[in-house]
C-alpha positions as CSV (number, residue, x, y, z in Angstrom):
1,M,4.0,9.8,7.6
2,S,6.4,12.1,5.7
3,E,6.4,13.1,2.3
4,P,7.7,10.8,-0.6
5,H,11.3,11.5,-2.2
6,P,10.7,14.2,-5.4
7,T,12.4,11.9,-7.4
8,I,10.1,8.8,-6.6
9,V,7.2,10.7,-7.3
10,P,6.9,10.8,-11.0
11,V,6.5,7.0,-9.9
12,I,3.7,7.2,-8.1
13,E,2.0,9.3,-9.8
14,N,2.6,7.1,-13.4
15,V,1.4,3.9,-11.7
16,G,-1.9,5.5,-10.1
17,F,-0.9,5.5,-6.5
18,G,-0.6,9.9,-6.1
19,G,-3.6,9.6,-4.6
20,V,-3.2,7.1,-1.5
21,A,0.4,9.1,-1.5
22,K,-0.6,12.1,-0.4
23,L,-2.8,10.6,2.5
24,R,-1.4,11.6,5.7
25,H,-3.6,10.8,8.1
26,L,-7.4,8.3,8.3
27,K,-9.4,8.9,10.5
28,V,-11.1,5.8,12.0
29,N,-14.4,5.2,13.6
30,H,-13.8,2.4,16.0
31,G,-16.9,1.6,16.7
32,L,-18.0,1.1,13.1
33,V,-15.2,-0.9,12.2
34,T,-16.3,-3.3,15.4
35,V,-19.7,-3.3,13.9
36,L,-18.9,-4.2,10.8
37,V,-16.8,-7.0,11.9
38,E,-19.2,-8.4,14.6
39,R,-21.8,-8.7,12.0
40,W,-19.5,-9.8,8.7
41,R,-20.5,-13.1,7.3
42,P,-17.4,-14.9,6.0
43,K,-20.5,-16.8,4.0
44,T,-21.5,-14.0,2.1
45,H,-18.3,-11.7,2.6
46,I,-21.2,-9.3,4.2
47,S,-22.0,-7.6,6.9
48,H,-25.6,-8.0,7.7
49,L,-27.1,-5.1,9.8
50,P,-30.0,-4.0,11.6
51,I,-30.9,-2.1,8.6
52,G,-29.8,-4.3,6.4
53,E,-26.4,-5.7,4.8
54,C,-23.3,-4.0,3.7
55,I,-20.9,-4.5,1.5
56,I,-17.2,-2.5,1.3
57,T,-16.6,-2.7,-3.0
58,L,-13.4,-2.3,-4.7
59,Q,-15.6,0.8,-6.3
60,D,-16.0,1.8,-2.6
61,V,-12.2,1.4,-1.8
62,S,-12.0,2.9,-5.4
63,L,-13.5,6.1,-5.0
64,H,-12.6,7.2,-1.0
65,L,-8.0,6.4,-2.2
66,G,-8.7,7.2,-5.2
67,L,-6.9,4.3,-6.7
68,L,-7.9,2.6,-10.3
69,V,-9.5,-0.6,-10.3
70,D,-10.2,-1.1,-13.7
71,G,-6.9,-1.3,-16.5
72,P,-3.6,-3.9,-15.8
73,P,-2.2,-5.1,-12.9
74,I,0.4,-4.2,-10.8
75,I,3.3,-6.5,-11.2
76,G,6.2,-6.7,-11.6
77,P,9.0,-9.7,-11.8
78,T,10.2,-11.4,-8.8
79,M,13.4,-12.5,-9.9
80,L,15.6,-9.7,-10.2
81,D,19.1,-8.4,-9.5
82,W,19.0,-6.9,-6.3
83,D,22.2,-5.1,-6.2
84,K,22.0,-3.6,-9.5
85,M,18.1,-2.4,-8.0
86,Y,19.5,-0.7,-5.2
87,D,22.2,0.3,-6.5
88,T,19.8,2.3,-10.2
89,L,17.5,3.9,-7.7
90,L,19.5,4.1,-4.3
91,G,22.7,4.9,-5.3
92,I,24.0,2.7,-3.2
93,T,23.9,-0.8,-2.7
94,P,22.7,-2.3,1.3
95,V,25.7,-4.7,2.7
96,K,23.6,-8.1,3.0
97,G,22.9,-9.0,7.0
98,E,23.2,-6.0,8.0
99,S,20.6,-3.6,5.2
100,I,19.3,-6.6,4.1
101,I,17.5,-9.5,4.6
102,G,16.3,-11.6,2.0
103,S,15.3,-8.8,-0.4
104,M,14.2,-5.9,1.9
105,I,16.5,-3.4,3.4
106,K,15.5,-2.4,6.8
107,L,14.1,1.0,7.3
108,K,16.4,1.9,10.1
109,W,18.9,2.1,7.1
110,L,16.8,3.6,4.1
111,R,16.6,6.8,6.7
112,E,20.2,6.9,7.7
113,N,21.5,6.6,3.4
């Protein structure tokens, strides 16, 4: 994963995702993940282990990733003038059909431009 473009770094920091944007590689303990999944109980949302119950909380995620869990949610309108949005944020408007599907930009086009 490459560094975010310098023009969006202030936006990422402003919304509280600065710590997540700096993550490059997460070492995953596949055995631990397997055990947690195998012992997960959907009714209680808890993994039951021989040593007791284990639950991953929002606070755990916050501490590990440096995300804010209090304050207003990060949301925005979904009905946008996408051509204007692309032009404002990217300085170029992608061609519908070639580089845009609905409101999504093809990553290949984004990397190339």
